[in-house]
C-alpha positions, 0 to 999 in steps of 0.5 A, spaced: 500 500 500 502 506 498 503 512 503 501 519 501 505 523 506 503 527 511 504 533 507 498 532 503 494 530 509 496 536 512 494 540 506 487 537 505 486 538 513 488 546 512 484 547 506 478 543 509 478 547 515 479 554 511 473 553 507 469 551 513 471 557 516 470 561 510 463 558 509 461 560 516 463 567 516 459 568 509 453 572 513 457 576 518 458 583 517 463 588 519 470 587 520 469 580 522 468 579 514 475 580 513 477 574 517 476 570 512 481 573 508 486 572 513 484 565 514 485 564 506 492 568 506 494 563 512 492 557 508 495 559 502 502 561 505 502 554 508 501 551 502 507 555 499 511 553 504 510 546 504 511 546 497 518 549 497 520 544 503 517 539 498 521 541 492 528 542 496 527 535 499 526 532 492 532 536 490 536 533 495 534 526 494 536 527 486 543 530 488 545 524 492 545 520 485 540 514 487 534 513 483 528 515 487 522 511 485 515 515 487 510 509 489 505 514 492 503 518 486 497 514 485 495 515 492 496 523 492 493 523 485 486 520 488 487 525 494 488 531 490 482 529 485 477 528 491 479 534 495 479 538 488 472 536 486 470 537 493 473 544 493 470 546 486 463 543 488 463 547 495 465 554 491 460 553 486 455 552 492 457 558 495 457 562 488 450 560 487 448 561 494 450 568 493 447 569 487 440 567 490 440 570 497 434 575 498 435 582 499 433 584 506 429 591 507 432 596 511 430 603 514 431 609 510 434 614 514 430 620 516 434 625 512 432 621 505 429 624 500 424 619 499 420 622 505 419 629 501 
């Protein structure tokens, strides 16, 4: 059985939590809405850091002169495909939700020209 690696599992968990937090913060108003941007930025930075570490590790293995056989490529591909599909379905659902959300009525200010 092929191992998919701890980095892939960490990325899947990080992005699942990021999407969940962003979905929970959709209806918030005020400065709390910017928290989703902070969470997305942290997840993106963590992804880039893990990618750079992975590439440096692969370079070190290749410089050693030994043959590197990657048997876990099928497992990683399946995890990325399932996670990517879930991400696209979630983003499409959020987009459709935002398109179909009803507008709420609010009070007009007393200085509005509607009352004249």
